[in-house]
C-alpha positions in Angstrom: -39.3 55.6 45.1 -39.7 53.1 48.0 -36.7 51.9 50.0 -37.1 48.3 48.6 -37.0 49.7 45.0 -33.8 51.5 45.9 -32.1 48.5 47.2 -33.1 46.5 44.2 -31.8 49.2 41.8 -28.5 49.4 43.7 -28.2 45.6 43.8 -28.8 45.3 40.0 -26.2 48.1 39.4 -23.6 46.3 41.6 -24.4 43.0 39.9 -23.7 44.5 36.5 -20.5 46.1 37.6 -19.2 42.9 39.4 -20.8 40.1 37.4 -17.5 38.2 37.2 -17.1 38.1 41.0 -20.8 37.2 41.5 -20.6 34.3 39.0 -17.4 33.1 40.5 -19.0 33.1 44.1 -22.0 31.2 42.7 -19.8 28.7 41.0 -17.8 28.0 44.2 -20.9 27.7 46.4 -22.5 25.3 43.8 -19.3 23.3 43.6 -18.8 23.0 47.3 -22.4 22.2 48.2 -22.8 19.8 45.2 -19.7 17.9 46.0 -20.7 17.7 49.7 -24.2 16.4 48.7 -22.8 13.9 46.4 -20.1 12.5 48.6 -22.5 12.5 51.6 -24.9 10.2 49.8 -22.7 7.5 48.4 -23.9 4.8 50.9 -27.5 4.9 49.4 -26.6 4.7 45.7 -23.7 2.1 46.4 -26.1 -0.2 48.2 -28.7 0.3 45.5 -26.1 -0.5 42.9 -25.0 -3.7 44.5 -28.6 -4.9 45.1 -29.4 -4.2 41.5 -26.3 -5.9 40.2 -26.6 -9.0 42.4 -30.4 -9.3 41.5 -29.7 -8.8 37.7 -27.3 -11.7 37.6 -29.5 -13.8 39.9 -26.9 -14.5 42.6 -27.5 -17.7 44.6 -29.4 -17.5 47.8 -27.8 -20.8 49.0 -24.5 -22.5 47.9 -23.7 -26.2 48.6 -20.0 -26.8 48.6 -18.6 -30.3 48.9 -15.5 -31.0 50.9 -12.2 -30.5 49.1 -11.5 -33.2 46.7 -15.0 -34.6 46.7 -17.5 -34.9 43.9 -20.9 -36.5 43.3 -23.0 -37.2 40.3 -24.1 -33.8 38.9 -27.7 -35.1 38.1 -28.1 -36.7 41.5 -27.3 -33.6 43.5 -29.7 -31.4 41.5 -32.4 -34.3 41.9 -31.8 -34.3 45.7 -32.4 -30.6 46.0 -35.7 -30.9 44.0 -36.8 -33.8 46.3 -37.0 -31.8 49.6 -40.4 -31.4 51.2 -40.6 -27.7 50.3 -39.1 -28.0 46.9 -41.7 -25.5 45.7 -39.7 -22.8 47.4 -36.9 -23.4 45.0 -36.7 -21.0 41.8 -33.8 -22.9 40.4 -31.1 -25.3 41.3 -28.0 -25.9 39.2 -24.9 -28.1 39.6 -21.4 -26.7 39.2 -18.0 -28.1 39.0 -14.9 -26.1 39.7 -11.2 -26.8 40.4 -7.8 -25.1 40.5 -5.6 -24.9 37.3 -2.5 -23.2 36.2 -3.2 -20.7 33.4 -0.8 -19.6 30.7 -2.3 -16.5 29.1 1.0 -15.3 27.4 0.7 -13.3 24.2 1.6 -10.0 22.6 5.2 -10.4 23.6 4.2 -10.8 27.3 4.6 -13.9 29.5 1.6 -14.5 31.8 1.7 -17.6 33.9 -0.7 -17.6 37.0 -2.9 -19.8 39.1 -6.5 -19.8 38.2 -9.9 -21.5 38.6 -12.0 -23.3 36.1 -15.8 -23.1 37.0 -18.1 -25.2 35.0 -21.8 -23.9 34.9 -25.0 -25.2 33.4 -25.5 -23.8 29.9 -28.5 -25.7 28.7 -32.1 -24.1 28.6 -30.7 -20.7 28.6 -28.5 -21.2 31.7 -26.8 -20.6 33.9 -30.1 -19.5 35.6 -28.4 -19.0 38.9 -25.1 -16.9 39.1 -25.6 -15.8 35.6 -22.8 -14.6 33.4 -22.6 -11.1 31.9 -20.3 -10.4 28.9 -18.6 -7.0 28.7 -16.8 -7.9 25.5 -17.4 -10.8 23.1 -20.2 -13.2 24.1 -21.2 -15.4 27.0 -21.6 -19.1 27.0 -24.3 -20.8 24.9 -26.0 -24.3 24.9 -23.9 -25.2 21.9 -20.8 -24.6 24.0 -21.4 -27.8 26.1 -18.3 -29.9 25.9 -16.5 -27.3 23.7 -13.1 -26.0 24.7 -14.3 -22.4 25.0 -14.8 -20.1 27.9 -15.6 -16.7 29.4 -12.6 -15.1 31.1 -13.0 -12.9 34.1 -12.9 -9.3 32.9 -10.7 -8.0 35.7 -7.8 -10.3 34.8 -8.2 -9.8 31.1 -8.0 -6.0 31.3 -5.0 -6.2 33.5 -3.0 -8.3 31.1 -4.8 -7.1 27.8 -6.2 -10.5 27.0 -8.9 -10.2 24.3 -11.7 -12.5 22.9 -10.1 -15.1 20.5 -7.0 -15.5 22.8 -6.0 -19.1 23.8 -5.5 -20.1 27.4 -3.2 -23.0 28.0 -4.1 -24.9 31.1 -2.3 -27.4 33.3 -2.8 -30.9 32.0 -2.2 -29.9 28.4 -5.6 -28.4 27.8 -6.4 -25.3 25.8 -9.5 -23.1 26.1 -10.3 -20.4 23.6 -11.6 -17.1 25.0 -15.1 -16.2 23.5 -15.7 -13.3 25.8 -14.8 -11.3 28.8 -17.3 -10.9 31.6 -18.5 -11.0 35.2 -20.2 -13.3 37.6 -21.8 -12.1 40.9 -19.2 -14.1 43.0 -16.4 -12.4 41.2 -17.4 -8.6 41.3 -14.5 -8.6 43.7 -11.6 -10.9 42.8 -10.1 -12.8 45.8 -7.3 -15.3 45.3 -7.6 -18.9 46.6 -5.8 -17.8 49.8 -8.0 -14.9 50.4 -5.7 -12.3 48.7 -7.6 -9.0 48.0 -7.6 -7.5 44.5 -6.1 -10.7 43.0 -7.1 -9.9 39.5 -3.5 -9.5 38.3 -2.5 -12.9 39.6 -5.7 -15.1 39.5 -7.5 -16.1 36.3 -11.1 -17.2 36.7 -12.5 -18.9 33.5 -16.1 -20.0 33.1 -16.9 -22.9 30.8 -19.8 -25.3 30.4 -20.4 -27.9 33.0 -19.4 -30.6 30.5 -16.3 -28.8 29.5 -15.2 -28.6 33.1 -15.8 -32.2 33.6 -13.5 -32.9 30.7 -10.9 -30.5 31.8 -10.7 -31.6 35.4 -11.1 -35.3 34.6 -14.3 -35.8 36.3 -17.0 -36.9 33.8 -20.6 -36.5 35.0 -19.5 -35.1 38.3 -20.1 -31.8 40.4 -18.7 -30.5 43.5 -21.2 -27.6 44.2 -24.9 -26.7 43.9 -26.3 -23.1 43.7 -29.8 -22.5 44.7 -32.1 -19.6 43.9 -35.2 -19.3 46.1 -38.6 -17.9 45.3 -39.6 -14.5 46.8 -40.9 -15.0 50.3 -39.3 -18.4 50.7 -38.0 -19.5 54.1 -34.3 -19.7 53.5 -33.6 -21.3 56.9 -36.1 -24.1 56.4 -34.7 -24.8 52.9 -31.3 -24.9 54.1 -32.2 -27.3 56.9 -34.1 -29.7 54.5 -31.3 -29.5 52.0 -28.8 -30.4 54.6 -30.7 -33.5 55.7 -31.5 -34.6 52.2 -27.8 -34.4 51.1 -26.6 -36.2 54.3 -29.0 -39.1 53.5 -28.2 -39.2 49.8 -24.3 -38.7 50.1 -23.4 -39.8 53.6 -19.8 -40.2 52.8 -19.4 -36.6 51.6 -18.9 -33.5 53.7 -21.2 -30.7 52.8 -21.1 -27.0 53.6 -24.3 -24.9 52.8 -23.7 -21.1 52.8 -26.4 -18.4 52.5 -25.6 -15.4 50.2 -24.8 -13.1 53.0 -21.8 -15.4 54.0 -20.0 -15.2 50.8 -16.6 -13.5 51.1 -16.9 -11.2 48.2 -20.6 -10.2 48.9 -19.9 -9.4 52.6 -16.7 -7.4 51.8 -18.4 -5.3 49.3 -21.3 -4.3 51.7 -19.1 -4.1 54.7 -16.9 -1.6 52.9 -19.7 0.8 52.4 -19.8 2.2 56.0 -16.1 2.7 56.2 -15.8 4.3 52.9 -18.6 6.7 53.7 -16.8 8.0 56.8 -13.8 8.8 54.7 -16.0 10.5 52.0 -17.7 12.7 54.8 -14.3 13.9 55.7 -13.4 15.0 52.3 -16.9 16.4 51.8 -16.6 18.6 54.8 -13.1 19.8 53.8 -14.4 20.8 50.3 -17.5 22.4 51.7 -15.4 24.6 54.2 -12.9 25.4 51.4 -15.7 26.6 49.2 -17.2 28.7 52.1 -13.9 30.3 52.8 -13.2 31.2 49.0 -16.7 32.6 48.7 -16.2 34.7 51.8 -12.9 36.1 50.4 -14.5 37.0 47.1 -17.4 38.8 48.9 
């Protein structure tokens, strides 16, 4: 019998005699190396996840925001965007109207009175086509909801206070909105309060309604105070931003306008900026787990 055959025979004998220890060592090594590999690669899958989520809901490439307290004709601001020299670079442009409100979501024996925001979006022709809404429970908005007192409530706030589809939200001004669904919009993957408060889902209620409904609730019929623009692939965002700024200044010289690219949105920037910092923390835990697994395996051996 050769020396190799003898070693194999002895190893097989020891494996059968100590299979519990061998299985434990294998499990510990697999657990340590698997955890290290998983925690060490969170940057790649988090970035891919964010990219896919923002793309699926078609987050705006450019956002036009009017000065606080200002509004313009909703149809006119969309028409202005579509009249720029390189309008062919635009994939979609939609007006929005938003404003602060007080929200009373009390129910089930619990008093919930918080500040919030009404966001009116285009619901005709399958819209919104920019900053789309995704319903996690119930339904999203439809074309037939134009002018109706129904809305999609931000799911973060709803889960925190156990608000369900069918509930009534009582808004400042004596208005009432029925919740038809709970959901998300790309600007509110991470909820920030009006003052920039982080993780404000417990104290800030965002409700999406049709543009016509928002105009009724905020007392601004036919008006808008924002425009969201989605560009075609390969479009020159800087050029479109420049032309859009010039066109809006010429059409609405009395209104202050801010045009923000996607990367400057607070929620968007914070989500991506957190990736690197979180990865450093994950790396520390991953190394501790790997060293612990190696030490445990050594002891068993």
